[in-house]
N, C-alpha and C positions, 0 to 999 in steps of 0.2 A: 503493498500499498503507499503511496506517496504522502509527504508531509500536507498538504493541500489538505487530504480526504481526514485526515487527522482532525484539521482544523472545521471541518463541516462536521463532525461526528462531536465537536466537541469535546474530544478528548488534549487539544492544545488551545488556549481560549488565548489570544492577546492581549494584551494588556503594555504595561508601561515600564521602557528598559527598569531594572533597578540594579546597578554596579554594587551595591551593598549587600547585597543578599547574594550575588555572585559569590565574593572575597568572602562571604561566609562558611557558601558551598565548598570554597577551595580549602577551605581550613579544616572544614568537617572531615574532608576528602583525605587530605594530609594526615587527618588524626586518625582516619581509620587504616592506611597504608603505618604508620606507628605500631596500633595497637594489632596490628596482621603480623609484624615483624617483632612483636614483642610476645607471641604465642609460639612456643616449642613445635615446630610441625612434627605429628603423630595420626595416624590413622583417624585416628577419635577427633583429630582438631583439623583433619583436613577441611572436609567441610565447611567447620565455622570459619577456616580463617578466609575460606573461597567465596563465601557470602561479603566477608568483609571488606577482601577485594574488590569484589565486582561494586561495592558501595561507594567504594571510591573512584572506580573507571564512572559511575552513572553517575554522581555526583560534577564530576568534572563536564561533561556534556551536558547534564542539568544547567549547570553555573552558566554555558555559552549559551543557552538557549535563555535564559534570562536576562542575559548582556542586548538580547534581540528583543525584547521584550513578552517572551511564548513563556508560558505557564501550563507546562507538559502532567499529564494526568497518565500516560501510558510509556510503559518503557518500552513497547515496540514504537511507540512516534520518537522515541530517542534513535533509533535506529534508523527511520526514517529521515530525522534530521541528519542526520549523518550523512548520509546521503545527497539529502537536499545541496549540502554545502560540496560535494562531491568528493568527501575523504571517504570512498565507497570499501577499501581497505580495512579503516578502523570501524564502518558500519559492522562488517561480516563478524572480523571478531569481536565485538560490544554485542551483536544480534547471540553468537554463538556462548558467548556466557551468560548472559541473558537467559537461555535458554537453560544451561548447566545450573544455575543458580537457582532457575523455576523449582526445577526437580530435586534439589537439597531444601528448599524451602516449603513447596506445596506438597511433593512428592516423598517426602526422605528416600529419595535416593542419593545415596552417598558420592564421592567425588573422591578420586584415589590423590595420595599426595603429590604425584607425577604430575598430574593433571593440575594439583596445587599449585606446583611451582613453578609450570611453564606459565600458568595465567600470571604468577604473579611475578615473571619476565615478561611479559607481552604489556600488561598492564605499564607495567613502570615506564617498558619504552613508548608506549603511545599516549601514555599520560604525558609523558615529558613534549611532545611533539603537539601537542591538543595546546599543552600550557606555553610553548613557545608560541604558536601559531597562532590561538585565536585569546588569550586569557592572562595576558602580560598588562599590567596593572601602572 
């Protein structure tokens, strides 16, 4: 689905640009990374750490939306937003992580240590790209 369809469905609302909220989301993203780093990675902690990493990634994309005045009520809309701004590779990674996180949070489907380590690496790299390109204040 394209981003404009999420707007038509009310899953994205156009409002006021909010740099302060964007900064707060960036700070929360940083805090989630710190929390994930503070946890010893074991099979028991791999899924919760993965969820924290995903949340960190989501918060950065949401911060980008907030800077443009979008209030997003759907994680799928965040994928569409990334595609809208021609960040298709990042969108594909984000959506893959979204689906894995949904498995963890909604269906009790665990992820492995390996998946979590790979996500940590990918999210760190892509977060740096997003910050450099879109979230410099």
